[in-house]
N, C-alpha and C positions, 0 to 999 in steps of 0.2 A: 308568416302568412296572415294577412289581415283580411277578414271577411267583412263585407258590407251587407246590411240587411235593411229592407224597408218593410214596415209592419203596418198592415191595415187592421186596426183593432176594433173589437166590439166588446162591450161590457158584459154581454150575456151570450157567450159563444155556445153553439149547439151544432148538431149534425146538419141542420138547415143552413146556418150561417156561422162560419167559423172565423178564427183569427188567421189572416193570410200573411205569409212571409215570403218576400222575394229576396234572393241572395245573389251576390256576385263577388268575385275576387277583386280586391282593391287594385286599381291601376291608375297611373297618372294621366293617361289619355282617356279614350272612351272606355265604356264599361260593357261587359257582356253578361247577360243574365245566365246564372248557372243552376238555378233551381227555384221551385215554388213549393211551399209547404202550407198545409192548412191544419190548424189545431182546433179541437172541438170543445175544449173546456179550459177554465182558468187554471186547473191543476196541470194540464199539459203545457200551458203557456208558462207557468212558473218553473216547471222542469226544464223547458227549453231555455229559459233565461239563465238558469243555474249552469247549464252545460256550456254556455258561450265563454270563450276565453279572450282571444284577440279579435276584437270586432268594433265596428262603428255601426250603430243601429239607430235608424230614424223611425220614430213611432208616431202614428196618427192618433194622438190623444193629448189633451192639454196637460202640461206638467204642473200647473199651479192655478190659483184663483186670483181675481183682481185684488190689488192692495186695498182698495176701498172697502170691499167686503171683509177681508181679513182683519182690518183695523176695527171695523164696526163690531165684529164678533169678539174682539180681544184675543184672537188666536196668536200663536207664536209668530214673531217677525223673522225667525231664522227658518229657512225653507225645509231642511230635513225634519225639524221639530214640528213644522206645520203639517207635513205629510203624516207624521206620527199621530198628531192630533186628529186629523181627518179619519185616520184608521180606526179611531175609537167610536166613530159615528156609524150608524147603520145607513144604508142607502136612503131609507125613508127619512132618517134624521137629517141627512144632508139636504134632501129635498125640502124639508120643512124650514130649514135655515134660509135657503135660497129663496123660497116662496115668500117667507115673511119679509125678507129684505125688499123684494120686488113689490109686494103689496103696499109697502109704506112709501113708495115713490110714485111720482106723477106719470100719467100716460105719456108714452114717447120717450121715457127715460127710466124704464123699469130696471134694466140690467146695468151692472157696472162692467167695465171693459178693462182688459189689460192693454198696456201700451202697444203690444205686438199685434193686437187684433186688427187695427186699422190698416197697416201696410199689408198684412196677410189676407185681409178680407174674411177673417174667420169669425165663427159664432162666439159669443161670450162664453168663457169657460165655466161659468156658473149656471148655464142653461141646462135644464133637466128634461126638456122635450124638444124634438124636431130641430136638431139632433140632441140626444141626451149626453152631452159631452161631460157634464159634471159627474155622471155615473162612470164614464170612461176613466176620468182622473181617479175616482174613488176606487175602481176595481184594479186598474193597471199600475199606477205609480208606486204604491207600496211594494208590489211584487218586483218591480224594476230595481228599487233601492235595496230590497232584501237580497237580490241576486248579486249585489256588489258593483253595480254600474256607477261610473263617474258621470256627472252631468256638468259639462264645461261652464264655468262661471257661476255655478250654484252648489256643487257638491263634489268632493274628491274622495273616491274610494279606490277600486282597482283601476290603475292608470291606463290599462289597455282594453278596458271594457267601457265603451263610450255610448251614452244615450243622448239623443238629440230629439227635440220636438219637431215634428214635420206636419205639413198640411197639404195633402195631395190636390185638394180642390184649387189651391192657389196655382199650382202648376197647370192643371187642366184649363183654368180660366185664362191663362196666358196664351192659349191656343184657340179656344172657343168659349163663348158665353152660353152656348146652347147646351141643353141637358144631354149627358152622355151615359146616364145610368138610371136604374130604378130597381128596387127590390120587389116591385109588383110585376109579375111576369106578363100581365096584360099590357104593360107600358114598355116592355122591352122590344121596341120596334126598330124598323130599318133606319129611321132618323137617328136614333141614339147609337146604333151600330156605326153609322157613318161618322158621327162625332168621335167615337172611340178610334176609328180609323184615322181621323185627322190628328188626334193627340198622339197616337202611336207613330205616325209618320214624322211628327215634329220631334219626338224624343229620340227616334232612331237617327235623325240627321243632326241633332243638337240645335234645332231651330226653336229654342226657348230662351228666356232671359238667362238661364243658368248655363247654357252652351256646353252641356255635358252629354255627348251622344251615348245612347244605351241600346245595344243590340239585343233583341228578344229571342233570337235563335229558334229552336223548335217549339217554343211556347207561344209564339206570336199568334197563331190561329186561335188557340184557346183563350188568350187574353182578349182578342177582338170579339170572340163569340160570347164571353161572359157578360150577360146583360146587367148583372148587379155591379159590375166593374170592381169587385173586390180584388181581383187579380191585377187590374190596371192600377188601382189606387196603391197597392203594395209596391208596384213597379215605380210609380211616381215618387213614393217615399224613398225608394232605393236610389233614384236619381239624385235626390237631395242629400242622401248619405254620401254618395260618391262625390258630389260637389264639395261637401264639407271635408271629406277625407283628403281631397286634393289641397286643402288649405289647413291641414292639421298643424302646421308650424305657426299659423296665425290664428290660434284659438278657434279652429274649425270655421273660420270666416265669420264668427260672431262679433257684433259690435259691442260697445259698452251698453249694458242693459240692467234693468232692475232684477237683482238676483232673487228676490222674493216672488216676482210674477213669472219669470221665465221668458223665453224668446223662441219664436218659430224660426228655425234655421233658414237663412237666405231670404227672408220675407221682404227685405229692403229692395230686392231686385224685381219683385212682382209687378211693379208699376212701370217698369222700363220698357 
């Protein structure tokens, strides 16, 4: 029995905002959500990772940094060694490296980008604010590797524990370009609720470029009502995990890509 997981990650989980996990049993047709879990610390997250056995998990966090930054720093060119190198840095140390890189570059070209960023429409993975995705990489990726996950095209460990990089915003934008979430309760208004409803309707019917219907069952109302959309973002990652699992015999649908930078699963479909 293979489980599929979609993980909406935060680098600083707490009781206020945790790491949200959406789960389904793998199926070749449509998917049905079977559970939602929230973890409130990185210790809980690490324990959850260790407990997984036969699964495909799609994580909303960058798996690597741009090759340009890696080369400039003289960091390892082999991805697992790169993650080990990053683990020796403090969060503040990583910020200092990224900020110094940006400070030395001209306005309008401050950040380096991975090849996957453009098709996915994702933020540069070296960004430390709005959103702090570099901190997400720093906090999450070492724990994923320590738990024995294989990363297709990048790292082989336990062959039935598969980790994929996902980006829920990519799926949401295929349905609507309007805002569907906010962590500020004052901005959790009817308009954003309406946009979540549009996204939910699209994923339930498979009306996205990934054409993978996902039924939300008894959790639908809670997902719609969650103004932060942590629940919905985990579900959108789950959809991508399901799409990839259905292509497990074709390298989970991944194209040829730079094994140092990583790739956001199915991002090539985002513009269709």
